[in-house]
PDB file of the backbone (N, CA, C, O) and the ligand in Angstrom, with CONECT records:
HET     ZN  A 101       1
ATOM      1  N   MET A   1       0.045 -13.128 -10.051  1.00  0.00           N
ATOM      2  CA  MET A   1      -0.786 -12.091 -10.749  1.00  0.00           C
ATOM      3  C   MET A   1       0.178 -11.109 -11.359  1.00  0.00           C
ATOM      4  O   MET A   1       1.145 -10.658 -10.745  1.00  0.00           O
ATOM      5  N   LYS A   2      -0.143 -10.794 -12.631  1.00  0.00           N
ATOM      6  CA  LYS A   2       0.820  -9.923 -13.382  1.00  0.00           C
ATOM      7  C   LYS A   2       0.188  -8.586 -13.697  1.00  0.00           C
ATOM      8  O   LYS A   2      -0.953  -8.511 -14.153  1.00  0.00           O
ATOM      9  N   LEU A   3       0.965  -7.506 -13.442  1.00  0.00           N
ATOM     10  CA  LEU A   3       0.559  -6.312 -13.792  1.00  0.00           C
ATOM     11  C   LEU A   3       1.188  -5.826 -15.193  1.00  0.00           C
ATOM     12  O   LEU A   3       2.250  -6.276 -15.623  1.00  0.00           O
ATOM     13  N   PRO A   4       0.397  -4.838 -15.867  1.00  0.00           N
ATOM     14  CA  PRO A   4       1.055  -4.246 -16.994  1.00  0.00           C
ATOM     15  C   PRO A   4       2.064  -3.325 -16.561  1.00  0.00           C
ATOM     16  O   PRO A   4       1.901  -2.713 -15.505  1.00  0.00           O
ATOM     17  N   PRO A   5       3.303  -3.124 -17.407  1.00  0.00           N
ATOM     18  CA  PRO A   5       4.286  -2.139 -17.061  1.00  0.00           C
ATOM     19  C   PRO A   5       3.869  -0.801 -17.091  1.00  0.00           C
ATOM     20  O   PRO A   5       4.286  -0.003 -16.251  1.00  0.00           O
ATOM     21  N   LYS A   6       2.878  -0.389 -18.215  1.00  0.00           N
ATOM     22  CA  LYS A   6       2.409   0.769 -18.456  1.00  0.00           C
ATOM     23  C   LYS A   6       1.001   0.837 -18.330  1.00  0.00           C
ATOM     24  O   LYS A   6       0.335  -0.157 -18.622  1.00  0.00           O
ATOM     25  N   ILE A   7       0.398   1.992 -17.890  1.00  0.00           N
ATOM     26  CA  ILE A   7      -1.092   2.176 -17.923  1.00  0.00           C
ATOM     27  C   ILE A   7      -1.432   3.621 -18.436  1.00  0.00           C
ATOM     28  O   ILE A   7      -0.775   4.609 -18.109  1.00  0.00           O
ATOM     29  N   ARG A   8      -2.522   3.650 -19.271  1.00  0.00           N
ATOM     30  CA  ARG A   8      -2.837   4.864 -19.756  1.00  0.00           C
ATOM     31  C   ARG A   8      -4.092   5.325 -18.893  1.00  0.00           C
ATOM     32  O   ARG A   8      -5.204   4.815 -19.031  1.00  0.00           O
ATOM     33  N   THR A   9      -3.838   6.223 -18.093  1.00  0.00           N
ATOM     34  CA  THR A   9      -4.984   6.607 -17.113  1.00  0.00           C
ATOM     35  C   THR A   9      -4.872   8.178 -16.887  1.00  0.00           C
ATOM     36  O   THR A   9      -3.979   8.885 -17.353  1.00  0.00           O
ATOM     37  N   TYR A  10      -5.899   8.590 -16.119  1.00  0.00           N
ATOM     38  CA  TYR A  10      -6.080   9.986 -15.755  1.00  0.00           C
ATOM     39  C   TYR A  10      -5.007  10.508 -14.711  1.00  0.00           C
ATOM     40  O   TYR A  10      -4.798  10.022 -13.600  1.00  0.00           O
ATOM     41  N   CYS A  11      -4.337  11.650 -15.316  1.00  0.00           N
ATOM     42  CA  CYS A  11      -3.510  12.276 -14.260  1.00  0.00           C
ATOM     43  C   CYS A  11      -4.101  13.549 -13.807  1.00  0.00           C
ATOM     44  O   CYS A  11      -4.393  14.357 -14.689  1.00  0.00           O
ATOM     45  N   PRO A  12      -4.351  13.900 -12.427  1.00  0.00           N
ATOM     46  CA  PRO A  12      -5.041  14.878 -11.861  1.00  0.00           C
ATOM     47  C   PRO A  12      -4.371  16.128 -12.174  1.00  0.00           C
ATOM     48  O   PRO A  12      -4.962  17.199 -12.307  1.00  0.00           O
ATOM     49  N   ASN A  13      -2.956  15.935 -12.303  1.00  0.00           N
ATOM     50  CA  ASN A  13      -2.057  17.289 -12.398  1.00  0.00           C
ATOM     51  C   ASN A  13      -2.137  17.796 -13.763  1.00  0.00           C
ATOM     52  O   ASN A  13      -2.199  19.016 -13.910  1.00  0.00           O
ATOM     53  N   CYS A  14      -2.145  16.906 -14.944  1.00  0.00           N
ATOM     54  CA  CYS A  14      -2.137  17.254 -16.233  1.00  0.00           C
ATOM     55  C   CYS A  14      -3.634  17.462 -16.661  1.00  0.00           C
ATOM     56  O   CYS A  14      -3.877  18.127 -17.668  1.00  0.00           O
ATOM     57  N   ARG A  15      -4.669  16.891 -15.892  1.00  0.00           N
ATOM     58  CA  ARG A  15      -6.184  16.924 -16.135  1.00  0.00           C
ATOM     59  C   ARG A  15      -6.526  16.222 -17.381  1.00  0.00           C
ATOM     60  O   ARG A  15      -7.521  16.562 -18.020  1.00  0.00           O
ATOM     61  N   LYS A  16      -5.783  15.290 -17.755  1.00  0.00           N
ATOM     62  CA  LYS A  16      -6.208  14.402 -18.850  1.00  0.00           C
ATOM     63  C   LYS A  16      -5.452  13.093 -18.741  1.00  0.00           C
ATOM     64  O   LYS A  16      -4.546  12.867 -17.939  1.00  0.00           O
ATOM     65  N   HIS A  17      -5.962  12.216 -19.695  1.00  0.00           N
ATOM     66  CA  HIS A  17      -5.292  10.745 -19.836  1.00  0.00           C
ATOM     67  C   HIS A  17      -3.887  10.868 -20.159  1.00  0.00           C
ATOM     68  O   HIS A  17      -3.623  11.692 -21.035  1.00  0.00           O
ATOM     69  N   THR A  18      -2.932  10.227 -19.642  1.00  0.00           N
ATOM     70  CA  THR A  18      -1.483  10.192 -19.992  1.00  0.00           C
ATOM     71  C   THR A  18      -0.964   8.796 -19.710  1.00  0.00           C
ATOM     72  O   THR A  18      -1.574   8.017 -18.978  1.00  0.00           O
ATOM     73  N   GLU A  19       0.171   8.503 -20.309  1.00  0.00           N
ATOM     74  CA  GLU A  19       0.742   7.183 -20.104  1.00  0.00           C
ATOM     75  C   GLU A  19       1.383   7.081 -18.624  1.00  0.00           C
ATOM     76  O   GLU A  19       1.961   8.092 -18.224  1.00  0.00           O
ATOM     77  N   HIS A  20       1.341   6.126 -17.904  1.00  0.00           N
ATOM     78  CA  HIS A  20       1.768   6.147 -16.543  1.00  0.00           C
ATOM     79  C   HIS A  20       2.879   4.897 -16.400  1.00  0.00           C
ATOM     80  O   HIS A  20       2.701   3.883 -17.074  1.00  0.00           O
ATOM     81  N   ASP A  21       3.884   4.991 -15.615  1.00  0.00           N
ATOM     82  CA  ASP A  21       4.651   3.782 -15.421  1.00  0.00           C
ATOM     83  C   ASP A  21       4.164   3.197 -14.060  1.00  0.00           C
ATOM     84  O   ASP A  21       3.891   3.951 -13.125  1.00  0.00           O
ATOM     85  N   VAL A  22       4.058   1.826 -13.960  1.00  0.00           N
ATOM     86  CA  VAL A  22       3.569   1.088 -12.735  1.00  0.00           C
ATOM     87  C   VAL A  22       4.658   0.684 -11.946  1.00  0.00           C
ATOM     88  O   VAL A  22       5.686   0.239 -12.458  1.00  0.00           O
ATOM     89  N   LYS A  23       4.500   0.813 -10.693  1.00  0.00           N
ATOM     90  CA  LYS A  23       5.581   0.249  -9.822  1.00  0.00           C
ATOM     91  C   LYS A  23       4.807  -0.216  -8.631  1.00  0.00           C
ATOM     92  O   LYS A  23       3.836   0.428  -8.234  1.00  0.00           O
ATOM     93  N   LEU A  24       5.206  -1.310  -8.050  1.00  0.00           N
ATOM     94  CA  LEU A  24       4.438  -1.849  -6.734  1.00  0.00           C
ATOM     95  C   LEU A  24       4.952  -1.057  -5.590  1.00  0.00           C
ATOM     96  O   LEU A  24       6.102  -0.628  -5.507  1.00  0.00           O
ATOM     97  N   ASP A  25       3.906  -0.881  -4.619  1.00  0.00           N
ATOM     98  CA  ASP A  25       4.287  -0.292  -3.470  1.00  0.00           C
ATOM     99  C   ASP A  25       4.610  -1.417  -2.416  1.00  0.00           C
ATOM    100  O   ASP A  25       3.762  -2.251  -2.099  1.00  0.00           O
ATOM    101  N   ARG A  26       5.728  -1.398  -1.952  1.00  0.00           N
ATOM    102  CA  ARG A  26       6.384  -2.375  -0.897  1.00  0.00           C
ATOM    103  C   ARG A  26       6.309  -1.614   0.455  1.00  0.00           C
ATOM    104  O   ARG A  26       6.667  -0.439   0.548  1.00  0.00           O
ATOM    105  N   LYS A  27       5.895  -2.234   1.354  1.00  0.00           N
ATOM    106  CA  LYS A  27       5.853  -1.563   2.752  1.00  0.00           C
ATOM    107  C   LYS A  27       7.222  -1.817   3.317  1.00  0.00           C
ATOM    108  O   LYS A  27       7.815  -2.895   3.355  1.00  0.00           O
ATOM    109  N   GLY A  28       7.690  -0.453   3.820  1.00  0.00           N
ATOM    110  CA  GLY A  28       8.945  -0.457   4.300  1.00  0.00           C
ATOM    111  C   GLY A  28       9.073  -1.098   5.625  1.00  0.00           C
ATOM    112  O   GLY A  28       8.037  -1.432   6.199  1.00  0.00           O
ATOM    113  N   LYS A  29      10.276  -1.321   6.207  1.00  0.00           N
ATOM    114  CA  LYS A  29      10.519  -1.857   7.543  1.00  0.00           C
ATOM    115  C   LYS A  29      10.183  -0.776   8.720  1.00  0.00           C
ATOM    116  O   LYS A  29      10.611   0.378   8.728  1.00  0.00           O
ATOM    117  N   GLU A  30       9.383  -1.330   9.661  1.00  0.00           N
ATOM    118  CA  GLU A  30       9.233  -0.421  10.851  1.00  0.00           C
ATOM    119  C   GLU A  30      10.414  -0.166  11.827  1.00  0.00           C
ATOM    120  O   GLU A  30      11.008  -1.139  12.293  1.00  0.00           O
ATOM    121  N   ARG A  31      10.747   0.978  12.126  1.00  0.00           N
ATOM    122  CA  ARG A  31      11.845   1.096  12.978  1.00  0.00           C
ATOM    123  C   ARG A  31      11.306   0.512  14.409  1.00  0.00           C
ATOM    124  O   ARG A  31      10.162   0.778  14.777  1.00  0.00           O
ATOM    125  N   GLY A  32      12.058  -0.181  15.088  1.00  0.00           N
ATOM    126  CA  GLY A  32      11.735  -0.815  16.395  1.00  0.00           C
ATOM    127  C   GLY A  32      11.400  -0.035  17.597  1.00  0.00           C
ATOM    128  O   GLY A  32      10.695  -0.466  18.508  1.00  0.00           O
ATOM    129  N   MET A  33      12.030   1.332  17.552  1.00  0.00           N
ATOM    130  CA  MET A  33      11.956   2.075  18.649  1.00  0.00           C
ATOM    131  C   MET A  33      11.082   3.371  18.295  1.00  0.00           C
ATOM    132  O   MET A  33      11.169   4.319  19.075  1.00  0.00           O
ATOM    133  N   ASN A  34      10.342   3.470  17.306  1.00  0.00           N
ATOM    134  CA  ASN A  34       9.560   4.651  16.977  1.00  0.00           C
ATOM    135  C   ASN A  34       8.662   5.091  18.043  1.00  0.00           C
ATOM    136  O   ASN A  34       8.397   4.410  19.033  1.00  0.00           O
ATOM    137  N   ARG A  35       8.170   6.343  17.780  1.00  0.00           N
ATOM    138  CA  ARG A  35       7.337   7.005  18.855  1.00  0.00           C
ATOM    139  C   ARG A  35       6.008   6.207  19.183  1.00  0.00           C
ATOM    140  O   ARG A  35       5.673   6.043  20.356  1.00  0.00           O
ATOM    141  N   GLY A  36       5.334   5.764  18.243  1.00  0.00           N
ATOM    142  CA  GLY A  36       4.194   4.918  18.395  1.00  0.00           C
ATOM    143  C   GLY A  36       4.381   3.592  19.061  1.00  0.00           C
ATOM    144  O   GLY A  36       3.537   3.130  19.829  1.00  0.00           O
ATOM    145  N   ARG A  37       5.485   2.994  18.761  1.00  0.00           N
ATOM    146  CA  ARG A  37       5.939   1.654  19.378  1.00  0.00           C
ATOM    147  C   ARG A  37       6.112   1.923  20.817  1.00  0.00           C
ATOM    148  O   ARG A  37       5.582   1.218  21.676  1.00  0.00           O
ATOM    149  N   ARG A  38       6.979   3.114  21.124  1.00  0.00           N
ATOM    150  CA  ARG A  38       7.491   3.298  22.523  1.00  0.00           C
ATOM    151  C   ARG A  38       6.189   3.425  23.481  1.00  0.00           C
ATOM    152  O   ARG A  38       6.075   2.875  24.577  1.00  0.00           O
ATOM    153  N   ARG A  39       5.213   4.274  22.841  1.00  0.00           N
ATOM    154  CA  ARG A  39       3.894   4.653  23.487  1.00  0.00           C
ATOM    155  C   ARG A  39       3.016   3.336  23.805  1.00  0.00           C
ATOM    156  O   ARG A  39       2.409   3.129  24.856  1.00  0.00           O
ATOM    157  N   TYR A  40       3.073   2.547  22.752  1.00  0.00           N
ATOM    158  CA  TYR A  40       2.297   1.319  22.808  1.00  0.00           C
ATOM    159  C   TYR A  40       2.819   0.414  23.910  1.00  0.00           C
ATOM    160  O   TYR A  40       2.095  -0.191  24.700  1.00  0.00           O
ATOM    161  N   GLU A  41       4.133   0.381  23.887  1.00  0.00           N
ATOM    162  CA  GLU A  41       4.807  -0.621  24.993  1.00  0.00           C
ATOM    163  C   GLU A  41       4.579  -0.098  26.263  1.00  0.00           C
ATOM    164  O   GLU A  41       4.340  -0.868  27.193  1.00  0.00           O
ATOM    165  N   ALA A  42       4.629   1.311  26.458  1.00  0.00           N
ATOM    166  CA  ALA A  42       4.460   1.932  27.874  1.00  0.00           C
ATOM    167  C   ALA A  42       3.054   1.559  28.278  1.00  0.00           C
ATOM    168  O   ALA A  42       2.845   1.035  29.372  1.00  0.00           O
ATOM    169  N   VAL A  43       2.039   1.829  27.381  1.00  0.00           N
ATOM    170  CA  VAL A  43       0.528   1.585  27.763  1.00  0.00           C
ATOM    171  C   VAL A  43       0.472   0.147  28.066  1.00  0.00           C
ATOM    172  O   VAL A  43      -0.077  -0.173  29.120  1.00  0.00           O
ATOM    173  N   LYS A  44       0.952  -0.760  27.311  1.00  0.00           N
ATOM    174  CA  LYS A  44       0.697  -2.091  27.347  1.00  0.00           C
ATOM    175  C   LYS A  44       1.396  -2.857  28.820  1.00  0.00           C
ATOM    176  O   LYS A  44       1.045  -3.918  29.336  1.00  0.00           O
ATOM    177  N   SER A  45       2.349  -2.029  29.204  1.00  0.00           N
ATOM    178  CA  SER A  45       3.177  -2.642  30.396  1.00  0.00           C
ATOM    179  C   SER A  45       2.165  -2.553  31.679  1.00  0.00           C
ATOM    180  O   SER A  45       1.176  -1.820  31.715  1.00  0.00           O
ATOM    181  N   GLY A  46       2.534  -3.317  32.589  1.00  0.00           N
ATOM    182  CA  GLY A  46       1.672  -3.465  33.824  1.00  0.00           C
ATOM    183  C   GLY A  46       0.369  -3.989  33.726  1.00  0.00           C
ATOM    184  O   GLY A  46       0.185  -4.634  32.693  1.00  0.00           O
ATOM    185  N   TYR A  47      -0.547  -3.908  34.458  1.00  0.00           N
ATOM    186  CA  TYR A  47      -1.791  -4.190  34.622  1.00  0.00           C
ATOM    187  C   TYR A  47      -2.603  -3.621  33.552  1.00  0.00           C
ATOM    188  O   TYR A  47      -2.109  -2.634  33.007  1.00  0.00           O
ATOM    189  N   GLY A  48      -3.734  -4.020  33.131  1.00  0.00           N
ATOM    190  CA  GLY A  48      -4.597  -3.425  32.034  1.00  0.00           C
ATOM    191  C   GLY A  48      -4.748  -3.914  30.754  1.00  0.00           C
ATOM    192  O   GLY A  48      -5.697  -3.592  30.040  1.00  0.00           O
ATOM    193  N   GLY A  49      -3.740  -4.787  30.367  1.00  0.00           N
ATOM    194  CA  GLY A  49      -3.748  -5.318  29.046  1.00  0.00           C
ATOM    195  C   GLY A  49      -3.652  -4.395  27.823  1.00  0.00           C
ATOM    196  O   GLY A  49      -3.280  -3.236  28.009  1.00  0.00           O
ATOM    197  N   SER A  50      -3.919  -4.764  26.749  1.00  0.00           N
ATOM    198  CA  SER A  50      -3.768  -3.987  25.437  1.00  0.00           C
ATOM    199  C   SER A  50      -4.767  -2.904  25.263  1.00  0.00           C
ATOM    200  O   SER A  50      -5.893  -3.192  25.668  1.00  0.00           O
ATOM    201  N   PRO A  51      -4.623  -1.832  24.800  1.00  0.00           N
ATOM    202  CA  PRO A  51      -5.387  -0.612  24.497  1.00  0.00           C
ATOM    203  C   PRO A  51      -6.080  -0.984  23.175  1.00  0.00           C
ATOM    204  O   PRO A  51      -7.161  -0.445  22.936  1.00  0.00           O
ATOM    205  N   ARG A  52      -5.530  -1.903  22.248  1.00  0.00           N
ATOM    206  CA  ARG A  52      -6.327  -1.937  21.208  1.00  0.00           C
ATOM    207  C   ARG A  52      -7.056  -3.352  21.087  1.00  0.00           C
ATOM    208  O   ARG A  52      -6.688  -4.413  21.591  1.00  0.00           O
ATOM    209  N   THR A  53      -8.159  -3.114  20.312  1.00  0.00           N
ATOM    210  CA  THR A  53      -8.951  -4.566  20.478  1.00  0.00           C
ATOM    211  C   THR A  53      -8.373  -5.544  19.402  1.00  0.00           C
ATOM    212  O   THR A  53      -7.858  -5.142  18.359  1.00  0.00           O
ATOM    213  N   PRO A  54      -8.489  -6.744  19.712  1.00  0.00           N
ATOM    214  CA  PRO A  54      -7.809  -7.738  18.963  1.00  0.00           C
ATOM    215  C   PRO A  54      -8.396  -7.778  17.518  1.00  0.00           C
ATOM    216  O   PRO A  54      -9.581  -7.549  17.276  1.00  0.00           O
ATOM    217  N   LYS A  55      -7.412  -8.105  16.538  1.00  0.00           N
ATOM    218  CA  LYS A  55      -7.858  -8.298  15.228  1.00  0.00           C
ATOM    219  C   LYS A  55      -8.812  -9.253  14.974  1.00  0.00           C
ATOM    220  O   LYS A  55      -8.742 -10.307  15.607  1.00  0.00           O
ATOM    221  N   LYS A  56      -9.706  -9.087  14.157  1.00  0.00           N
ATOM    222  CA  LYS A  56     -10.843 -10.019  13.720  1.00  0.00           C
ATOM    223  C   LYS A  56     -10.143 -10.928  12.583  1.00  0.00           C
ATOM    224  O   LYS A  56      -9.364 -10.421  11.776  1.00  0.00           O
ATOM    225  N   PRO A  57     -10.475 -12.343  12.568  1.00  0.00           N
ATOM    226  CA  PRO A  57      -9.829 -13.095  11.572  1.00  0.00           C
ATOM    227  C   PRO A  57     -10.176 -12.591  10.093  1.00  0.00           C
ATOM    228  O   PRO A  57     -11.302 -12.126   9.918  1.00  0.00           O
ATOM    229  N   ASN A  58      -9.358 -12.646   9.109  1.00  0.00           N
ATOM    230  CA  ASN A  58      -9.454 -12.235   7.817  1.00  0.00           C
ATOM    231  C   ASN A  58      -9.894 -13.509   6.934  1.00  0.00           C
ATOM    232  O   ASN A  58      -9.077 -14.403   6.710  1.00  0.00           O
ATOM    233  N   TYR A  59     -11.119 -13.560   6.476  1.00  0.00           N
ATOM    234  CA  TYR A  59     -11.486 -14.671   5.714  1.00  0.00           C
ATOM    235  C   TYR A  59     -11.079 -14.587   4.135  1.00  0.00           C
ATOM    236  O   TYR A  59     -11.029 -15.538   3.356  1.00  0.00           O
ATOM    237  N   LYS A  60     -10.799 -13.199   3.852  1.00  0.00           N
ATOM    238  CA  LYS A  60     -10.424 -13.132   2.330  1.00  0.00           C
ATOM    239  C   LYS A  60      -9.048 -13.575   2.128  1.00  0.00           C
ATOM    240  O   LYS A  60      -8.200 -13.326   2.985  1.00  0.00           O
ATOM    241  N   ILE A  61      -8.774 -14.181   1.111  1.00  0.00           N
ATOM    242  CA  ILE A  61      -7.461 -14.975   1.026  1.00  0.00           C
ATOM    243  C   ILE A  61      -6.448 -13.883   0.242  1.00  0.00           C
ATOM    244  O   ILE A  61      -5.322 -13.569   0.627  1.00  0.00           O
ATOM    245  N   GLY A  62      -7.121 -13.400  -0.923  1.00  0.00           N
ATOM    246  CA  GLY A  62      -6.244 -12.518  -1.903  1.00  0.00           C
ATOM    247  C   GLY A  62      -6.207 -11.191  -1.282  1.00  0.00           C
ATOM    248  O   GLY A  62      -7.107 -10.755  -0.565  1.00  0.00           O
ATOM    249  N   LYS A  63      -5.139 -10.570  -1.583  1.00  0.00           N
ATOM    250  CA  LYS A  63      -4.952  -9.242  -1.135  1.00  0.00           C
ATOM    251  C   LYS A  63      -4.880  -8.179  -2.679  1.00  0.00           C
ATOM    252  O   LYS A  63      -4.518  -8.505  -3.810  1.00  0.00           O
ATOM    253  N   ARG A  64      -5.342  -6.933  -2.202  1.00  0.00           N
ATOM    254  CA  ARG A  64      -5.330  -6.039  -3.541  1.00  0.00           C
ATOM    255  C   ARG A  64      -4.095  -5.252  -3.404  1.00  0.00           C
ATOM    256  O   ARG A  64      -3.837  -4.561  -2.418  1.00  0.00           O
ATOM    257  N   PRO A  65      -3.217  -5.410  -4.610  1.00  0.00           N
ATOM    258  CA  PRO A  65      -1.788  -4.807  -4.572  1.00  0.00           C
ATOM    259  C   PRO A  65      -2.057  -3.384  -4.788  1.00  0.00           C
ATOM    260  O   PRO A  65      -2.856  -2.963  -5.624  1.00  0.00           O
ATOM    261  N   VAL A  66      -1.230  -2.532  -3.856  1.00  0.00           N
ATOM    262  CA  VAL A  66      -1.286  -1.135  -4.156  1.00  0.00           C
ATOM    263  C   VAL A  66      -0.144  -0.843  -5.223  1.00  0.00           C
ATOM    264  O   VAL A  66       0.918  -1.462  -5.155  1.00  0.00           O
ATOM    265  N   ILE A  67      -0.334  -0.058  -6.038  1.00  0.00           N
ATOM    266  CA  ILE A  67       0.496   0.392  -7.009  1.00  0.00           C
ATOM    267  C   ILE A  67       0.805   1.949  -7.097  1.00  0.00           C
ATOM    268  O   ILE A  67      -0.052   2.797  -6.849  1.00  0.00           O
ATOM    269  N   ILE A  68       2.128   2.250  -7.478  1.00  0.00           N
ATOM    270  CA  ILE A  68       2.340   3.739  -7.735  1.00  0.00           C
ATOM    271  C   ILE A  68       2.446   3.948  -9.103  1.00  0.00           C
ATOM    272  O   ILE A  68       3.100   3.198  -9.828  1.00  0.00           O
ATOM    273  N   LEU A  69       1.744   5.079  -9.563  1.00  0.00           N
ATOM    274  CA  LEU A  69       1.806   5.445 -10.831  1.00  0.00           C
ATOM    275  C   LEU A  69       2.408   6.657 -10.966  1.00  0.00           C
ATOM    276  O   LEU A  69       2.046   7.651 -10.338  1.00  0.00           O
ATOM    277  N   THR A  70       3.530   6.633 -11.942  1.00  0.00           N
ATOM    278  CA  THR A  70       4.176   7.887 -12.291  1.00  0.00           C
ATOM    279  C   THR A  70       3.818   8.331 -13.614  1.00  0.00           C
ATOM    280  O   THR A  70       3.958   7.513 -14.523  1.00  0.00           O
ATOM    281  N   CYS A  71       3.369   9.508 -13.890  1.00  0.00           N
ATOM    282  CA  CYS A  71       2.901  10.135 -14.973  1.00  0.00           C
ATOM    283  C   CYS A  71       4.145  10.561 -15.887  1.00  0.00           C
ATOM    284  O   CYS A  71       5.017  11.307 -15.443  1.00  0.00           O
ATOM    285  N   ASN A  72       4.173  10.118 -17.005  1.00  0.00           N
ATOM    286  CA  ASN A  72       5.344  10.133 -18.145  1.00  0.00           C
ATOM    287  C   ASN A  72       5.478  11.711 -18.595  1.00  0.00           C
ATOM    288  O   ASN A  72       6.544  12.129 -19.047  1.00  0.00           O
ATOM    289  N   GLU A  73       4.313  12.570 -18.442  1.00  0.00           N
ATOM    290  CA  GLU A  73       4.388  13.978 -18.761  1.00  0.00           C
ATOM    291  C   GLU A  73       4.950  14.860 -17.655  1.00  0.00           C
ATOM    292  O   GLU A  73       5.913  15.604 -17.839  1.00  0.00           O
ATOM    293  N   CYS A  74       4.378  14.756 -16.629  1.00  0.00           N
ATOM    294  CA  CYS A  74       4.640  15.648 -15.460  1.00  0.00           C
ATOM    295  C   CYS A  74       5.634  15.090 -14.413  1.00  0.00           C
ATOM    296  O   CYS A  74       6.383  15.786 -13.727  1.00  0.00           O
ATOM    297  N   GLY A  75       5.547  13.832 -14.384  1.00  0.00           N
ATOM    298  CA  GLY A  75       6.520  13.221 -13.399  1.00  0.00           C
ATOM    299  C   GLY A  75       5.700  12.861 -11.966  1.00  0.00           C
ATOM    300  O   GLY A  75       6.156  12.088 -11.124  1.00  0.00           O
ATOM    301  N   LYS A  76       4.586  13.465 -11.860  1.00  0.00           N
ATOM    302  CA  LYS A  76       3.971  13.321 -10.530  1.00  0.00           C
ATOM    303  C   LYS A  76       3.524  11.869 -10.256  1.00  0.00           C
ATOM    304  O   LYS A  76       3.204  11.172 -11.218  1.00  0.00           O
ATOM    305  N   LYS A  77       3.485  11.401  -9.084  1.00  0.00           N
ATOM    306  CA  LYS A  77       3.160  10.160  -8.620  1.00  0.00           C
ATOM    307  C   LYS A  77       1.793  10.012  -8.041  1.00  0.00           C
ATOM    308  O   LYS A  77       1.355  10.955  -7.383  1.00  0.00           O
ATOM    309  N   GLN A  78       1.125   9.027  -8.193  1.00  0.00           N
ATOM    310  CA  GLN A  78      -0.074   8.796  -7.369  1.00  0.00           C
ATOM    311  C   GLN A  78      -0.208   7.511  -7.024  1.00  0.00           C
ATOM    312  O   GLN A  78       0.195   6.660  -7.817  1.00  0.00           O
ATOM    313  N   GLN A  79      -0.824   7.104  -5.728  1.00  0.00           N
ATOM    314  CA  GLN A  79      -1.011   5.795  -5.221  1.00  0.00           C
ATOM    315  C   GLN A  79      -2.254   5.288  -5.523  1.00  0.00           C
ATOM    316  O   GLN A  79      -3.188   6.089  -5.467  1.00  0.00           O
ATOM    317  N   ARG A  80      -2.520   3.999  -5.870  1.00  0.00           N
ATOM    318  CA  ARG A  80      -3.854   3.548  -6.291  1.00  0.00           C
ATOM    319  C   ARG A  80      -3.853   1.959  -5.749  1.00  0.00           C
ATOM    320  O   ARG A  80      -2.865   1.224  -5.738  1.00  0.00           O
ATOM    321  N   VAL A  81      -5.041   1.655  -5.358  1.00  0.00           N
ATOM    322  CA  VAL A  81      -5.197   0.185  -5.008  1.00  0.00           C
ATOM    323  C   VAL A  81      -5.778  -0.557  -6.317  1.00  0.00           C
ATOM    324  O   VAL A  81      -6.809  -0.166  -6.866  1.00  0.00           O
ATOM    325  N   TYR A  82      -5.082  -1.580  -6.737  1.00  0.00           N
ATOM    326  CA  TYR A  82      -5.542  -2.137  -8.033  1.00  0.00           C
ATOM    327  C   TYR A  82      -6.810  -2.946  -7.427  1.00  0.00           C
ATOM    328  O   TYR A  82      -6.884  -3.409  -6.289  1.00  0.00           O
ATOM    329  N   ALA A  83      -7.779  -3.010  -8.435  1.00  0.00           N
ATOM    330  CA  ALA A  83      -9.030  -3.536  -8.073  1.00  0.00           C
ATOM    331  C   ALA A  83      -9.091  -4.930  -7.764  1.00  0.00           C
ATOM    332  O   ALA A  83      -9.696  -5.387  -6.794  1.00  0.00           O
ATOM    333  N   ALA A  84      -8.354  -5.703  -8.738  1.00  0.00           N
ATOM    334  CA  ALA A  84      -8.436  -7.217  -8.739  1.00  0.00           C
ATOM    335  C   ALA A  84      -7.676  -7.732  -7.357  1.00  0.00           C
ATOM    336  O   ALA A  84      -6.782  -7.059  -6.842  1.00  0.00           O
ATOM    337  N   ARG A  85      -8.046  -8.775  -6.908  1.00  0.00           N
ATOM    338  CA  ARG A  85      -7.359  -9.465  -5.834  1.00  0.00           C
ATOM    339  C   ARG A  85      -6.474 -10.321  -6.342  1.00  0.00           C
ATOM    340  O   ARG A  85      -6.799 -10.870  -7.395  1.00  0.00           O
ATOM    341  N   SER A  86      -5.280 -10.621  -5.797  1.00  0.00           N
ATOM    342  CA  SER A  86      -4.391 -11.520  -6.109  1.00  0.00           C
ATOM    343  C   SER A  86      -3.959 -12.534  -5.046  1.00  0.00           C
ATOM    344  O   SER A  86      -3.564 -12.049  -3.985  1.00  0.00           O
ATOM    345  N   LYS A  87      -3.973 -13.846  -5.165  1.00  0.00           N
ATOM    346  CA  LYS A  87      -3.683 -14.791  -4.248  1.00  0.00           C
ATOM    347  C   LYS A  87      -2.030 -14.852  -4.340  1.00  0.00           C
ATOM    348  O   LYS A  87      -1.337 -14.921  -3.325  1.00  0.00           O
ATOM    349  N   LYS A  88      -1.546 -14.824  -5.523  1.00  0.00           N
ATOM    350  CA  LYS A  88       0.080 -14.726  -5.550  1.00  0.00           C
ATOM    351  C   LYS A  88       0.491 -13.465  -5.311  1.00  0.00           C
ATOM    352  O   LYS A  88      -0.260 -12.495  -5.409  1.00  0.00           O
ATOM    353  N   ARG A  89       1.700 -13.402  -4.987  1.00  0.00           N
ATOM    354  CA  ARG A  89       2.344 -11.979  -4.960  1.00  0.00           C
ATOM    355  C   ARG A  89       2.406 -11.359  -6.357  1.00  0.00           C
ATOM    356  O   ARG A  89       2.822 -11.937  -7.361  1.00  0.00           O
ATOM    357  N   ALA A  90       1.902 -10.005  -6.287  1.00  0.00           N
ATOM    358  CA  ALA A  90       1.790  -9.399  -7.565  1.00  0.00           C
ATOM    359  C   ALA A  90       3.248  -9.042  -8.237  1.00  0.00           C
ATOM    360  O   ALA A  90       4.265  -8.787  -7.592  1.00  0.00           O
ATOM    361  N   GLU A  91       3.149  -9.073  -9.478  1.00  0.00           N
ATOM    362  CA  GLU A  91       4.440  -8.765 -10.138  1.00  0.00           C
ATOM    363  C   GLU A  91       4.188  -7.955 -11.340  1.00  0.00           C
ATOM    364  O   GLU A  91       3.091  -8.063 -11.887  1.00  0.00           O
ATOM    365  N   ILE A  92       5.075  -7.159 -11.812  1.00  0.00           N
ATOM    366  CA  ILE A  92       4.958  -6.375 -13.139  1.00  0.00           C
ATOM    367  C   ILE A  92       5.734  -7.226 -14.144  1.00  0.00           C
ATOM    368  O   ILE A  92       6.912  -7.534 -13.965  1.00  0.00           O
ATOM    369  N   GLU A  93       5.044  -7.577 -15.166  1.00  0.00           N
ATOM    370  CA  GLU A  93       5.560  -8.376 -16.168  1.00  0.00           C
ATOM    371  C   GLU A  93       6.720  -7.653 -16.899  1.00  0.00           C
ATOM    372  O   GLU A  93       7.308  -8.209 -17.826  1.00  0.00           O
TER     373      GLU A  93
HETATM  374 ZN    ZN A 101       0.762  14.455 -15.528  1.00  0.00          ZN2+
END
């Protein structure tokens, strides 16, 4: 799936439609020993099992890419979920 490099859309800061640069939001790597991970490991240790319910299987194949829009007038960023689903990895052409 290819995304356009620029989108003309509404900027909440400028309160009007402006040109926006499109960038894909890639999830960063999780630190192995962060607070939530340590707590989860502590709760999971010993008897009692997992505190979280197991994930349901996902029958939807495609993912909706998350994009970051940067306003060309004020420079503010906004995050948005692109409406279309893509089976391939999304790319900016
Ligand atoms: Zn703006």
